[in-house]
MIZAZA-845296 format. One line per 8 residues: number of its first residue (from 1); for each residue x, y, z of N, C-alpha, C, O. Coordinates in steps of 0.001 Angstrom, whole numbers. Layout:
N
NUM) X/Y/Z/X/Y/Z/X/Y/Z/X/Y/Z  ... $
end
This chain:
310
1) 25134/50886/-14913/26192/49921/-14711/26608/49226/-16001/27768/48840/-16146  25639/49053/-16983/25976/48427/-18260/26276/46958/-18094/25854/46339/-17117  27013/46386/-19055/27373/44964/-19014/28696/44716/-18331/29067/43558/-18136  29429/45761/-17955/30726/45580/-17311/30555/45214/-15847/29510/45476/-15251  31565/44618/-15281/31546/44198/-13881/31967/45352/-12994/32978/46014/-13229  31161/45573/-11965/31436/46686/-11046/32305/46170/-9909/31881/45279/-9174  33511/46706/-9745/34434/46303/-8690/34480/47418/-7672/34802/48557/-8011  34160/47104/-6418/34122/48099/-5345/35271/47845/-4403/35431/46711/-3953 $
9) 36071/48818/-4083/37189/48621/-3134/36673/48188/-1784/35544/48500/-1405  37518/47460/-1055/37090/46911/236/36885/48002/1267/36051/47850/2160  37636/49115/1169/37477/50147/2195/36159/50882/2070/35785/51633/2970  35412/50670/918/34092/51311/771/32962/50436/1276/31818/50884/1347  33263/49201/1626/32196/48304/2139/31956/48628/3602/32871/48562/4423  30741/48973/3915/30391/49332/5291/29279/48438/5803/28486/48845/6652  29221/47205/5283/28163/46278/5701/28523/45663/7041/29692/45373/7298  27536/45464/7890/27741/44782/9169/27771/43274/8902/26732/42616/8957 $
17) 28999/42703/8602/29083/41299/8184/28755/40345/9303/28264/39252/9024  28993/40687/10544/28650/39778/11645/27159/39534/11703/26714/38422/11984  26376/40586/11434/24915/40423/11404/24477/39678/10165/23515/38912/10202  25194/39905/9041/24781/39297/7755/25009/37789/7739/24133/37049/7292  26183/37302/8222/26511/35885/8084/26126/35055/9291/26094/33830/9173  25831/35634/10444/25463/34843/11610/23999/34461/11630/23597/33659/12473  23190/34999/10744/21751/34684/10731/21526/33335/10102/22449/32751/9535  20295/32823/10194/19934/31508/9642/19730/31615/8153/19888/32680/7556 $
25) 19361/30437/7536/19183/30400/6078/18035/31269/5631/18094/31883/4566  16968/31328/6449/15823/32146/6051/16094/33631/6222/15672/34444/5400  16822/33998/7328/17111/35417/7550/18184/35933/6620/18311/37142/6426  18990/34995/6021/20031/35455/5094/19458/36006/3818/20169/36653/3049  18182/35765/3574/17537/36300/2378/17208/37785/2528/16925/38460/1538  17244/38300/3775/16949/39713/3986/18170/40546/3624/19292/40051/3736  17997/41787/3195/19153/42643/2850/19960/42965/4079/19377/43134/5150  21278/43060/3984/22139/43363/5142/21932/44793/5618/21496/45667/4869 $
33) 22257/44998/6880/22103/46320/7507/23295/47189/7143/24443/46771/7296  23030/48378/6670/24066/49323/6238/24349/50315/7362/23442/50708/8096  25605/50715/7491/25976/51709/8482/25573/53107/7984/25708/53376/6790  25098/53981/8830/24716/55341/8405/25937/56151/8016/27012/55986/8591  25774/56992/7076/26851/57903/6614/26465/59335/6992/25342/59773/6741  27408/60052/7598/27144/61418/8053/27741/62471/7130/27470/63664/7271  28559/62013/6181/29171/63009/5273/28250/63203/4097/28631/62831/2987  27084/63750/4253/26107/63990/3197/26321/65384/2620/26952/66257/3215 $
41) 25776/65533/1462/25948/66809/773/25152/67918/1425/25377/69091/1130  24187/67560/2340/23344/68590/2950/24102/69446/3947/23620/70507/4346  25300/68992/4361/26019/69773/5371/26450/71144/4820/26421/72146/5535  26859/71171/3508/27159/72445/2844/28273/73229/3522/29020/72703/4347  28356/74423/3174/29314/75357/3780/28526/76372/4570/28113/77399/4031  28303/76084/5903/27408/76888/6726/27993/78268/7013/27234/79211/7240  29269/78413/7011/29857/79708/7398/30100/80662/6268/30634/81746/6504  29733/80318/5026/30001/81184/3876/28791/82033/3549/27659/81688/3886 $
49) 29043/83120/2906/27963/84016/2522/27257/83488/1282/27859/82725/526  26006/83862/1044/25252/83420/-130/25638/84215/-1347/25090/85289/-1597  26569/83701/-2099/26994/84381/-3309/27492/83390/-4308/26855/82357/-4513  28591/83654/-4933/29175/82743/-5920/29774/81535/-5215/30181/81614/-4056  29822/80416/-5932/30327/79162/-5365/31839/79254/-5295/32506/79514/-6296  32367/79040/-4108/33804/79101/-3912/34449/77770/-4261/33752/76801/-4560  35754/77717/-4225/36489/76484/-4536/36219/75391/-3527/36088/74222/-3890  36134/75768/-2244/35850/74747/-1221/34466/74159/-1400/34246/72969/-1179 $
57) 33517/75027/-1813/32167/74503/-2052/32160/73561/-3235/31486/72532/-3196  32899/73889/-4298/32955/72993/-5458/33613/71664/-5082/33197/70601/-5542  34653/71742/-4232/35286/70495/-3789/34328/69657/-2949/34307/68430/-3046  33520/70354/-2108/32540/69629/-1282/31487/68976/-2164/31087/67836/-1934  31037/69725/-3194/30039/69140/-4104/30606/67931/-4845/29907/66934/-5029  31843/68010/-5264/32470/66871/-5973/32617/65669/-5031/32386/64520/-5408  33005/65982/-3804/33126/64876/-2822/31777/64221/-2560/31682/62998/-2457  30721/65053/-2453/29378/64505/-2232/28945/63647/-3397/28343/62592/-3199 $
65) 29248/64089/-4635/28864/63296/-5816/29595/61966/-5825/29014/60929/-6146  30910/62002/-5461/31654/60741/-5406/31082/59797/-4363/30959/58595/-4599  30735/60350/-3208/30150/59507/-2160/28827/58903/-2601/28538/57742/-2312  28028/59694/-3299/26744/59170/-3806/26973/58048/-4799/26297/57019/-4765  27952/58263/-5699/28253/57213/-6682/28757/55936/-5988/28382/54828/-6373  29601/56095/-4973/30113/54936/-4246/28992/54192/-3514/28962/52962/-3479  28061/54977/-2925/26932/54315/-2249/26075/53542/-3237/25603/52448/-2930  25869/54111/-4437/25086/53405/-5454/25785/52114/-5874/25142/51076/-6028 $
73) 27138/52186/-6063/27870/50963/-6423/27810/49925/-5315/27702/48728/-5583  27880/50387/-4052/27784/49455/-2928/26416/48775/-2882/26318/47568/-2662  25367/49563/-3091/24007/48975/-3104/23866/47967/-4223/23253/46917/-4033  24423/48266/-5393/24348/47319/-6522/25080/46024/-6188/24590/44937/-6494  26269/46135/-5553/27015/44928/-5208/26264/44085/-4173/26221/42859/-4275  25673/44755/-3176/24895/44031/-2164/23693/43337/-2780/23357/42208/-2422  23045/44036/-3720/21900/43428/-4398/22320/42201/-5200/21614/41192/-5205  23475/42281/-5885/23977/41119/-6639/24296/39967/-5701/24033/38812/-6036 $
81) 24858/40259/-4530/25149/39197/-3559/23859/38530/-3078/23797/37307/-2950  22823/39346/-2810/21564/38754/-2339/20919/37908/-3422/20355/36854/-3126  20991/38345/-4661/20409/37563/-5774/21134/36228/-5913/20494/35192/-6096  22473/36244/-5827/23227/34981/-5918/22879/34047/-4769/22760/32836/-4961  22715/34611/-3572/22339/33785/-2418/20965/33173/-2598/20751/32008/-2262  20026/33957/-3130/18681/33425/-3387/18710/32306/-4410/17989/31319/-4267  19530/32446/-5437/19639/31373/-6445/20220/30097/-5827/19771/28995/-6141  21211/30246/-4954/21771/29068/-4293/20727/28359/-3434/20647/27130/-3444 $
89) 19936/29118/-2698/18890/28514/-1864/17862/27799/-2712/17379/26728/-2344  17521/28393/-3857/16544/27739/-4749/17094/26422/-5292/16368/25429/-5348  18375/26402/-5695/18987/25163/-6199/19019/24081/-5118/18764/22912/-5405  19329/24462/-3880/19319/23491/-2789/17929/22912/-2577/17786/21706/-2375  16898/23760/-2620/15520/23282/-2444/15141/22293/-3543/14524/21264/-3267  15512/22604/-4796/15183/21684/-5905/15933/20369/-5780/15378/19318/-6100  17183/20399/-5321/17927/19156/-5123/17253/18284/-4071/17131/17072/-4248  16816/18902/-2974/16118/18137/-1934/14809/17550/-2454/14452/16422/-2113 $
97) 14103/18306/-3269/12829/17804/-3828/13087/16610/-4739/12355/15622/-4671  14114/16676/-5594/14431/15560/-6496/14834/14320/-5702/14430/13206/-6033  15639/14522/-4643/16029/13376/-3818/14824/12743/-3141/14738/11519/-3049  13891/13566/-2666/12681/13042/-2024/11830/12265/-3014/11324/11192/-2683  11665/12787/-4220/10897/12068/-5238/11548/10740/-5594/10860/9730/-5742  12870/10736/-5731/13566/9493/-6053/13384/8467/-4947/13151/7291/-5225  13487/8900/-3689/13308/7978/-2562/11881/7417/-2530/11690/6232/-2257  10881/8259/-2806/9495/7791/-2834/9294/6742/-3923/8599/5749/-3710 $
105) 9904/6963/-5092/9796/5965/-6171/10437/4642/-5775/9897/3577/-6075  11595/4700/-5096/12241/3467/-4652/11381/2714/-3645/11314/1486/-3676  10722/3451/-2749/9864/2806/-1746/8671/2137/-2418/8302/1022/-2049  8063/2801/-3397/6927/2205/-4117/7365/940/-4844/6649/-62/-4838  8556/983/-5481/9049/-199/-6204/9326/-1347/-5233/9019/-2500/-5537  9911/-1039/-4057/10171/-2066/-3069/8880/-2678/-2555/8805/-3888/-2340  7862/-1845/-2357/6595/-2388/-1889/5965/-3298/-2945/5379/-4326/-2605  6080/-2929/-4219/5564/-3799/-5283/6300/-5141/-5298/5675/-6190/-5453 $
113) 7619/-5109/-5140/8378/-6356/-5117/7963/-7238/-3949/7838/-8453/-4102  7747/-6633/-2779/7313/-7415/-1618/5930/-8015/-1847/5680/-9158/-1464  5041/-7261/-2463/3712/-7796/-2761/3789/-8960/-3748/3070/-9948/-3598  4657/-8849/-4756/4814/-9949/-5713/5381/-11188/-5019/4936/-12305/-5283  6364/-10996/-4131/6913/-12123/-3395/5854/-12790/-2518/5780/-14016/-2440  5032/-11962/-1857/3985/-12516/-1005/2971/-13294/-1827/2524/-14359/-1400  2595/-12783/-3009/1648/-13492/-3870/2243/-14812/-4359/1541/-15822/-4412  3540/-14813/-4719/4176/-16053/-5160/4230/-17079/-4031/4037/-18272/-4263 $
121) 4492/-16616/-2811/4539/-17525/-1677/3161/-18115/-1398/3035/-19308/-1123  2136/-17284/-1470/780/-17792/-1279/418/-18818/-2342/-195/-19840/-2033  785/-18560/-3579/509/-19511/-4657/1235/-20834/-4416/683/-21908/-4659  2498/-20745/-3927/3258/-21963/-3656/2585/-22806/-2583/2435/-24017/-2750  2179/-22180/-1487/1544/-22942/-411/151/-23437/-816/-303/-24478/-341  -512/-22699/-1683/-1802/-23169/-2181/-1625/-24436/-3001/-2379/-25393/-2826  -642/-24460/-3893/-370/-25656/-4676/64/-26810/-3773/-311/-27959/-4004  861/-26497/-2738/1279/-27535/-1799/77/-28135/-1089/-3/-29353/-928 $
129) -854/-27299/-665/-2047/-27801/18/-2908/-28636/-926/-3476/-29647/-513  -3008/-28225/-2180/-3778/-29003/-3145/-3131/-30368/-3390/-3828/-31372/-3539  -1784/-30401/-3430/-1118/-31688/-3586/-1349/-32590/-2374/-1482/-33805/-2516  -1396/-31991/-1179/-1678/-32779/35/-3093/-33342/-17/-3331/-34501/323  -4010/-32514/-441/-5399/-33003/-543/-5512/-34104/-1591/-6245/-35073/-1391  -4790/-33967/-2713/-4815/-35017/-3722/-4224/-36314/-3173/-4737/-37400/-3444  -3126/-36193/-2386/-2538/-37387/-1775/-3498/-38031/-786/-3595/-39256/-718  -4213/-37200/-13/-5198/-37757/911/-6314/-38481/169/-6766/-39545/590 $
137) -6752/-37891/-940/-7788/-38562/-1730/-7281/-39884/-2301/-8003/-40881/-2325  -6020/-39877/-2762/-5440/-41121/-3283/-5329/-42182/-2188/-5591/-43360/-2433  -4943/-41765/-988/-4859/-42714/128/-6232/-43265/496/-6372/-44449/800  -7244/-42398/467/-8601/-42877/762/-9056/-43895/-274/-9694/-44894/62  -8721/-43633/-1546/-9079/-44587/-2598/-8359/-45919/-2404/-8934/-46990/-2599  -7077/-45825/-2014/-6330/-47066/-1758/-6925/-47843/-586/-7004/-49071/-632  -7343/-47138/456/-7969/-47823/1588/-9266/-48501/1174/-9560/-49616/1604  -10041/-47816/335/-11300/-48432/-129/-11032/-49694/-950/-11731/-50697/-808 $
145) -10015/-49635/-1809/-9667/-50823/-2595/-9206/-51960/-1692/-9594/-53111/-1888  -8368/-51633/-694/-7907/-52672/230/-9061/-53269/1020/-9088/-54474/1266  -10008/-52438/1416/-11176/-52947/2130/-12002/-53878/1240/-12505/-54903/1698  -12132/-53512/-21/-12888/-54381/-941/-12192/-55723/-1139/-12840/-56767/-1211  -10841/-55680/-1228/-10089/-56940/-1367/-10251/-57797/-131/-10407/-59013/-238  -10217/-57179/1046/-10395/-57947/2282/-11783/-58569/2354/-11939/-59727/2741  -12778/-57790/1979/-14151/-58330/1998/-14291/-59512/1032/-14929/-60517/1344  -13682/-59366/-141/-13758/-60449/-1124/-13041/-61699/-617/-13517/-62820/-795 $
153) -11892/-61485/16/-11154/-62635/573/-11947/-63309/1683/-12029/-64535/1752  -12535/-62480/2560/-13336/-63044/3644/-14542/-63822/3112/-14885/-64882/3635  -15176/-63290/2076/-16319/-63972/1486/-15892/-65311/858/-16587/-66319/978  -14717/-65292/178/-14221/-66561/-395/-13900/-67580/672/-14149/-68775/511  -13328/-67079/1795/-13014/-67988/2890/-14281/-68565/3506/-14333/-69741/3866  -15295/-67725/3622/-16560/-68235/4169/-17180/-69278/3237/-17688/-70307/3683  -17128/-68997/1963/-17667/-69979/1012/-16877/-71286/1061/-17436/-72381/1001  -15544/-71129/1172/-14722/-72335/1277/-15022/-73102/2547/-15027/-74332/2563 $
161) -15268/-72366/3595/-15588/-73002/4875/-16902/-73774/4790/-17009/-74908/5258  -17887/-73136/4186/-19178/-73835/4037/-19033/-75073/3154/-19642/-76108/3424  -18237/-74966/2114/-18034/-76134/1240/-17338/-77256/1992/-17706/-78423/1859  -16332/-76899/2782/-15651/-77917/3583/-16591/-78549/4599/-16526/-79750/4860  -17463/-77728/5168/-18411/-78264/6137/-19379/-79252/5477/-19706/-80306/6021  -19811/-78865/4303/-20731/-79779/3605/-20030/-81098/3236/-20590/-82185/3386  -18794/-80964/2751/-18054/-82181/2423/-17812/-83041/3658/-17922/-84267/3628  -17481/-82353/4739/-17245/-83096/5984/-18508/-83792/6466/-18477/-84915/6970 $
169) -19618/-83086/6294/-20888/-83688/6730/-21236/-84909/5883/-21697/-85934/6386  -20997/-84759/4569/-21298/-85903/3702/-20371/-87082/4009/-20794/-88237/4035  -19096/-86757/4241/-18175/-87831/4579/-18512/-88459/5934/-18389/-89667/6140  -18940/-87588/6843/-19297/-88116/8167/-20534/-89000/8120/-20646/-89982/8855  -21455/-88633/7243/-22644/-89477/7092/-22290/-90834/6462/-22828/-91876/6835  -21363/-90776/5490/-20962/-92036/4861/-20133/-92905/5797/-20224/-94132/5790  -19300/-92207/6624/-18407/-92951/7521/-18785/-92697/8976/-17918/-92563/9841  -20111/-92631/9239/-20577/-92256/10577/-20106/-93260/11633/-19657/-92872/12711 $
177) -20206/-94470/11334/-19874/-95469/12324/-18369/-95697/12390/-17792/-95886/13461  -17733/-95672/11175/-16327/-96054/11170/-15392/-94892/11560/-14258/-95094/11995  -15899/-93721/11392/-14966/-92589/11575/-15476/-91577/12621/-15308/-90371/12438  -16099/-92058/13718/-16569/-91124/14746/-15396/-90376/15402/-15416/-89165/15618  -14392/-91180/15696/-13261/-90551/16347/-12546/-89577/15386/-12100/-88496/15768  -12463/-90027/14104/-11831/-89141/13123/-12651/-87853/12917/-12102/-86765/12741  -13972/-88015/12946/-14848/-86842/12785/-14685/-85864/13952/-14685/-84644/13789  -14546/-86469/15138/-14371/-85601/16301/-13051/-84822/16182/-13001/-83618/16435 $
185) -12002/-85527/15797/-10720/-84841/15626/-10787/-83768/14521/-10205/-82688/14625  -11525/-84126/13464/-11652/-83150/12372/-12402/-81905/12820/-12026/-80784/12476  -13447/-82106/13577/-14204/-80949/14078/-13326/-80083/14988/-13338/-78853/14930  -12567/-80786/15828/-11678/-80029/16705/-10650/-79243/15895/-10335/-78094/16204  -10139/-79891/14854/-9168/-79201/14006/-9814/-78015/13289/-9217/-76950/13129  -11057/-78244/12864/-11749/-77127/12204/-11992/-75952/13161/-11878/-74785/12788  -12327/-76301/14394/-12558/-75244/15392/-11263/-74467/15647/-11269/-73237/15694  -10175/-75183/15809/-8904/-74514/16047/-8476/-73679/14827/-7944/-72576/14956 $
193) -8725/-74241/13661/-8370/-73497/12456/-9197/-72229/12324/-8686/-71173/11952  -10488/-72348/12635/-11347/-71149/12575/-10891/-70090/13583/-10855/-68895/13292  -10545/-70576/14779/-10065/-69633/15795/-8762/-68963/15345/-8567/-67759/15512  -7885/-69781/14771/-6614/-69235/14294/-6821/-68205/13191/-6230/-67125/13200  -7695/-68580/12221/-7972/-67655/11126/-8646/-66378/11642/-8355/-65272/11186  -9540/-66562/12592/-10223/-65398/13148/-9243/-64486/13897/-9275/-63262/13769  -8361/-65139/14695/-7380/-64348/15426/-6425/-63639/14465/-6079/-62472/14646  -6011/-64385/13436/-5122/-63785/12450/-5805/-62635/11718/-5198/-61595/11465 $
201) -7063/-62837/11388/-7811/-61778/10696/-8001/-60560/11603/-7878/-59419/11158  -8301/-60816/12869/-8463/-59701/13805/-7137/-58959/14015/-7098/-57734/14130  -6056/-59742/14059/-4756/-59093/14218/-4410/-58243/13004/-3916/-57123/13136  -4678/-58791/11810/-4417/-58013/10596/-5286/-56763/10552/-4831/-55688/10161  -6537/-56917/10956/-7433/-55767/10978/-6954/-54715/11976/-7002/-53513/11718  -6484/-55216/13135/-5985/-54278/14153/-4748/-53529/13662/-4630/-52323/13877  -3814/-54242/12997/-2618/-53595/12483/-2968/-52558/11405/-2392/-51471/11372  -3909/-52903/10533/-4327/-51938/9508/-4960/-50700/10133/-4734/-49577/9682 $
209) -5755/-50921/11176/-6387/-49777/11838/-5344/-48901/12523/-5430/-47674/12496  -4330/-49568/13156/-3271/-48793/13800/-2460/-48006/12767/-2110/-46849/12997  -2163/-48640/11627/-1440/-47929/10569/-2242/-46747/10052/-1703/-45667/9809  -3537/-46969/9890/-4386/-45881/9392/-4436/-44719/10385/-4347/-43555/9995  -4581/-45052/11688/-4618/-44004/12715/-3272/-43266/12806/-3233/-42046/12971  -2168/-44027/12696/-852/-43388/12742/-658/-42460/11553/-107/-41369/11696  -1111/-42893/10377/-987/-42047/9196/-1845/-40793/9316/-1427/-39696/8942  -3056/-40978/9848/-3916/-39814/10061/-3310/-38848/11076/-3389/-37632/10903 $
217) -2701/-39394/12142/-2055/-38534/13135/-872/-37786/12528/-646/-36612/12823  -121/-38485/11674/1004/-37834/11004/522/-36715/10094/1099/-35628/10073  -556/-36991/9329/-1111/-35943/8466/-1624/-34761/9280/-1458/-33605/8891  -2258/-35073/10433/-2772/-33992/11273/-1636/-33139/11831/-1728/-31911/11827  -552/-33781/12317/585/-33025/12836/1244/-32189/11740/1624/-31039/11963  1374/-32787/10552/1963/-32030/9442/1096/-30834/9073/1597/-29748/8784  -227/-31060/9091/-1151/-29950/8784/-1052/-28845/9824/-1011/-27665/9476  -1013/-29225/11114/-910/-28220/12168/416/-27465/12080/464/-26251/12276 $
225) 1508/-28211/11778/2799/-27535/11657/2800/-26550/10493/3307/-25436/10623  2237/-26954/9359/2199/-26045/8211/1282/-24858/8490/1564/-23732/8080  166/-25128/9204/-743/-24024/9550/-44/-23020/10459/-162/-21811/10260  689/-23525/11463/1425/-22622/12366/2483/-21840/11611/2678/-20651/11863  3172/-22502/10682/4191/-21805/9886/3561/-20707/9038/4101/-19607/8920  2394/-21028/8442/1703/-20020/7635/1266/-18830/8486/1371/-17680/8059  770/-19117/9706/362/-18028/10594/1562/-17168/10986/1455/-15944/11065  2711/-17817/11232/3915/-17052/11578/4365/-16176/10421/4717/-15012/10612 $
233) 4352/-16749/9203/4733/-15959/8033/3758/-14805/7802/4164/-13699/7446  2460/-15079/8011/1480/-14016/7830/1679/-12900/8849/1579/-11722/8507  1967/-13271/10123/2195/-12259/11154/3431/-11426/10827/3416/-10205/10983  4508/-12086/10369/5712/-11333/9991/5431/-10397/8823/5881/-9251/8800  4669/-10915/7847/4354/-10072/6685/3493/-8881/7099/3700/-7764/6625  2516/-9128/7997/1673/-8012/8472/2507/-6973/9207/2309/-5770/9037  3446/-7451/10032/4314/-6505/10756/5174/-5705/9788/5362/-4501/9962  5701/-6389/8753/6525/-5688/7762/5702/-4652/6996/6167/-3540/6745 $
241) 4455/-5037/6621/3579/-4100/5895/3254/-2891/6769/3265/-1755/6297  2961/-3149/8070/2661/-2024/8973/3861/-1097/9113/3712/125/9126  5075/-1694/9220/6280/-867/9334/6488/-41/8073/6827/1140/8149  6284/-665/6903/6467/61/5646/5420/1162/5490/5727/2243/4987  4160/887/5926/3137/1932/5860/3498/3109/6756/3319/4267/6378  4015/2800/7962/4434/3880/8855/5561/4694/8232/5552/5925/8271  6541/3980/7652/7654/4679/6986/7161/5509/5813/7664/6603/5556  6154/4969/5093/5592/5723/3967/4927/7008/4449/5092/8058/3828 $
249) 4167/6937/5565/3521/8132/6106/4557/9158/6560/4383/10361/6366  5658/8657/7177/6709/9590/7599/7354/10282/6400/7636/11479/6438  7581/9519/5349/8180/10116/4144/7233/11126/3506/7661/12179/3034  5936/10796/3496/4955/11742/2947/4953/13031/3768/4894/14128/3214  5020/12886/5118/5041/14076/5970/6301/14896/5730/6258/16125/5677  7431/14193/5583/8676/14918/5298/8617/15628/3955/9126/16742/3822  8001/14997/2957/7852/15634/1654/6974/16882/1763/7276/17915/1166  5875/16777/2538/5018/17950/2734/5772/19068/3445/5624/20240/3100 $
257) 6595/18698/4455/7387/19721/5151/8377/20389/4204/8573/21603/4247  9006/19568/3337/9934/20134/2353/9223/21076/1404/9748/22136/1063  8025/20693/975/7256/21573/100/6872/22876/817/6857/23945/207  6562/22776/2115/6243/23992/2873/7468/24897/2971/7367/26116/2830  8646/24273/3218/9882/25071/3269/10144/25734/1931/10540/26897/1867  9918/24975/852/10112/25548/-489/9136/26699/-722/9511/27732/-1276  7898/26522/-304/6908/27580/-485/7304/28842/302/7170/29964/-186  7803/28625/1553/8245/29768/2349/9427/30464/1684/9528/31690/1704 $
265) 10332/29658/1086/11469/30262/385/11005/31103/-790/11531/32190/-1030  10005/30593/-1531/9459/31385/-2638/8842/32689/-2134/9034/33749/-2731  8099/32598/-1027/7472/33804/-473/8545/34801/-15/8419/36003/-249  9601/34294/641/10672/35190/1069/11395/35801/-129/11796/36964/-99  11558/34992/-1196/12188/35506/-2403/11359/36635/-3009/11898/37672/-3396  10043/36426/-3089/9176/37481/-3623/9222/38729/-2749/9256/39849/-3258  9222/38527/-1398/9281/39677/-502/10606/40423/-666/10633/41653/-689  11703/39670/-779/13009/40306/-937/13095/41066/-2244/13624/42176/-2282 $
273) 12576/40478/-3326/12593/41174/-4619/11735/42436/-4577/12115/43470/-5127  10566/42347/-3915/9715/43532/-3808/10373/44622/-2984/10295/45800/-3331  11029/44231/-1882/11709/45227/-1044/12889/45853/-1778/13153/47049/-1656  13603/45007/-2553/14746/45529/-3321/14286/46529/-4374/14942/47548/-4590  13168/46246/-5030/12632/47178/-6030/12261/48507/-5387/12519/49571/-5951  11653/48440/-4199/11293/49685/-3509/12537/50486/-3133/12548/51712/-3240  13607/49773/-2683/14815/50491/-2287/15491/51158/-3477/15979/52284/-3371  15519/50469/-4597/16129/51054/-5802/15330/52282/-6246/15910/53299/-6626 $
281) 13999/52182/-6196/13163/53315/-6600/13363/54510/-5673/13469/55650/-6126  13416/54231/-4349/13600/55335/-3400/14995/55948/-3532/15148/57160/-3380  16020/55126/-3814/17370/55665/-3989/17454/56551/-5222/18141/57572/-5206  16769/56177/-6278/16780/56966/-7514/16129/58333/-7299/16587/59352/-7816  15048/58320/-6520/14387/59604/-6241/15200/60461/-5271/15106/61688/-5313  16001/59834/-4393/16671/60585/-3337/17950/61289/-3818/18283/62368/-3327  18653/60693/-4758/19930/61268/-5159/19794/62659/-5796/20548/63552/-5409  18883/62897/-6744/18750/64265/-7268/18364/65255/-6202/18864/66379/-6206 $
289) 17510/64888/-5307/17116/65795/-4219/18288/66145/-3338/18368/67260/-2824  19221/65188/-3152/20396/65459/-2321/21286/66501/-2946/21840/67356/-2255  21426/66430/-4274/22257/67439/-4940/21642/68808/-4828/22355/69787/-4607  20315/68906/-4976/19636/70201/-4847/19779/70741/-3451/19958/71943/-3256  19699/69830/-2444/19858/70294/-1065/21247/70807/-809/21443/71716/-3  22230/70222/-1502/23603/70710/-1333/23745/72117/-1861/24428/72943/-1254  23106/72406/-2993/23180/73768/-3535/22425/74741/-2659/22843/75885/-2479  21280/74271/-2099/20505/75171/-1249/21152/75373/100/20834/76329/806 $
297) 22093/74452/481/22730/74571/1789/23592/75796/1895/23867/76246/3007  24026/76350/810/24840/77546/857/24040/78740/1315/24635/79752/1684  22733/78677/1312/21882/79793/1709/21665/79860/3182/20887/80706/3625  22312/79006/4007/22157/79145/5456/21571/77956/6136/21104/78091/7267  21558/76745/5502/21007/75544/6131/22096/74678/6708/22029/73455/6584  23060/75240/7310/24207/74494/7839/23862/73689/9052/24578/72731/9346  22822/74001/9778/22457/73271/10982/21534/72094/10727/20961/71561/11677  21361/71658/9450/20414/70542/9138/20977/69256/9692/22192/69062/9708 $
305) 20083/68351/10159/20483/67064/10756/20872/66092/9659/20121/65974/8691  21996/65386/9741/22422/64415/8685/21454/63242/8640/20932/62805/9665  21223/62735/7412/20292/61606/7182/21078/60372/6819/22118/60460/6166  20583/59205/7242/21284/57949/6892/21130/57642/5416/20211/58133/4761  22042/56823/4894/22008/56435/3477/20864/55486/3231/20399/54813/4151  20400/55425/1975/19270/54565/1637/19739/53108/1664/18948/52200/1408 $
end
């Protein structure tokens, strides 16, 4: 054939195209089915005597040689078509593999970004919790200071009370006779004042305790709300991770299936190339034998059965 392009007329194509193009992608790799040819050189000139080659015999031999050459050109064209089809299938397989690899890389990058976001969120809530604990410690320190101030005030009031009592006693002793009624009124006033101070102190203590309990309840509710929010975020994140893991497994399975399809395509390509090599070898051996049979057919082999083309 050389480097020139072999052009075969359409009337010489005897391929069964309905069988060739209706098959699937895997069956299209097989060689097309050729129609049998009955005009072989073995038919010869059965009615002629065995002697010199006549003009009709020479014309028959020339026709047989042309038919052989046309069959060889047809086989070459079919082989070129199958090779081009195999190359197209290989390019499609490689494109699918590249797309699968690119998608896998995007999924890995997305998972890394989600993990970084989750770590940043955890760090944020950790710092928030530490700030809450620091505020609680500061509040406890403030309560301790306030308690110390109250104790100091109460102690000063008690000391003042004892001093007033001593002064009152000394004054009462000095003015025992003249100021009995005044002493009685003073004692009554002291009793009422003590009751008032005690009631006021108890009320202040009660209000402080109520404020402390309300603040503790507020902190507890805030803690429970933040804990519930964290649990909800964790559950959503776990669900998202499970979904992504499932999607990752599906993509891995699809990649394995694609690799299996590619492997099958390679095996079919090797089988097709091996079968094509065998056909070319058998055709090369068959053509010289056909010419010899044509010459021998003049000796009386006119009743030989026609053979299909290779």
